[in-house]
C-alpha positions as CSV (number, residue, x, y, z in Angstrom):
1,X,-164.1,-32.4,45.0
2,X,-163.5,-36.2,45.2
3,X,-160.5,-35.1,47.5
4,X,-162.8,-33.0,49.5
5,X,-165.1,-36.5,50.3
6,X,-162.1,-38.0,51.1
7,X,-161.2,-35.4,53.8
8,X,-164.7,-35.4,55.0
9,X,-165.0,-38.9,55.4
10,X,-161.8,-39.3,57.1
11,X,-163.1,-37.1,59.7
12,X,-166.3,-39.0,60.0
13,X,-164.6,-42.3,59.9
14,X,-162.7,-41.3,63.5
15,X,-165.7,-40.0,64.9
16,X,-167.6,-43.5,64.4
17,X,-164.3,-45.2,65.3
18,X,-164.2,-43.6,68.7
19,X,-167.8,-44.1,69.2
20,X,-167.0,-48.0,68.7
21,X,-163.9,-47.9,70.9
22,X,-165.9,-46.4,73.8
23,X,-168.3,-49.2,73.3
24,X,-165.9,-51.9,73.2
25,X,-163.4,-50.8,75.3
26,X,-165.6,-50.7,78.2
27,X,-166.6,-54.0,77.0
28,X,-163.3,-55.4,77.1
29,X,-162.8,-53.5,80.7
30,X,-165.8,-55.6,82.1
31,X,-165.6,-58.7,80.0
32,X,-161.7,-59.3,79.5
33,X,-162.6,-61.7,76.1
34,X,-160.4,-62.2,73.9
35,X,-162.9,-61.1,70.9
36,X,-163.5,-58.0,72.5
37,X,-159.8,-57.0,72.8
38,X,-159.6,-58.1,69.3
39,X,-162.7,-55.4,68.2
40,X,-160.4,-53.3,70.5
41,X,-157.0,-53.7,68.7
42,X,-158.9,-53.7,65.0
43,X,-160.5,-50.2,66.1
44,X,-157.4,-48.6,67.3
45,X,-155.5,-49.6,64.3
46,X,-158.2,-48.4,62.1
47,X,-158.2,-45.1,63.8
48,X,-154.5,-44.5,63.6
49,X,-154.9,-45.2,59.7
50,X,-157.9,-42.7,59.8
51,X,-156.2,-40.4,61.7
52,X,-153.0,-40.6,59.0
53,X,-155.2,-40.2,56.1
54,X,-156.7,-37.0,57.8
55,X,-153.4,-35.5,58.5
56,X,-152.0,-35.8,55.1
57,X,-154.9,-35.4,53.0
58,X,-155.9,-31.9,55.4
59,X,-152.9,-30.8,57.2
60,X,-149.9,-32.0,55.3
61,X,-149.4,-29.2,52.6
62,X,-147.2,-31.1,49.8
63,X,-150.0,-34.0,49.8
64,X,-152.8,-31.7,50.2
65,X,-151.8,-29.5,47.4
66,X,-150.2,-32.5,44.9
67,X,-153.4,-35.0,45.6
68,X,-155.9,-31.6,44.8
69,X,-154.2,-30.7,41.3
70,X,-155.9,-32.6,38.6
71,X,-152.7,-32.2,36.1
72,X,-150.6,-34.2,38.4
73,X,-153.0,-36.7,40.0
74,X,-155.8,-38.3,37.3
75,X,-159.3,-37.9,38.5
76,X,-159.6,-41.9,38.5
77,X,-157.0,-41.9,41.2
78,X,-159.2,-39.5,43.2
79,X,-162.3,-41.0,42.6
80,X,-160.9,-44.3,44.1
81,X,-159.9,-42.9,47.0
82,X,-163.4,-40.9,47.6
83,X,-164.7,-44.3,46.8
84,X,-163.0,-46.3,49.5
85,X,-163.5,-43.7,52.2
86,X,-167.4,-43.8,51.2
87,X,-167.2,-47.9,51.4
88,X,-165.5,-47.7,54.6
89,X,-167.8,-45.1,56.3
90,X,-170.7,-47.5,54.9
91,X,-169.3,-50.5,56.9
92,X,-168.3,-48.3,60.2
93,X,-171.7,-47.0,59.9
94,X,-173.3,-50.4,60.3
95,X,-170.7,-51.5,62.5
96,X,-172.0,-48.8,64.6
97,X,-175.7,-49.2,64.1
98,X,-175.4,-53.2,65.2
99,X,-173.0,-52.3,68.2
100,X,-175.6,-49.6,69.9
101,X,-178.5,-51.6,69.1
């Protein structure tokens, strides 16, 4: 169950980051400021991190089979991974709301 949360929220984070990068990229293209460039780079790095997580936890057969096995991976590790994805989603949701407002 906790692994499914990691998988779903990695994909949701990618969607939020795509929207943020669209706005930040447009702003950088118009303004050419270091602040907007920093936001674009931050969003790009975070997008790559979430894309790697989505690939590893959803598509990679070795890791996805291992991480879902509660005999090999303690539930506290799965809960921590899920909690970190949820916290990241919360932060990105707030950032998206602030950006699009």
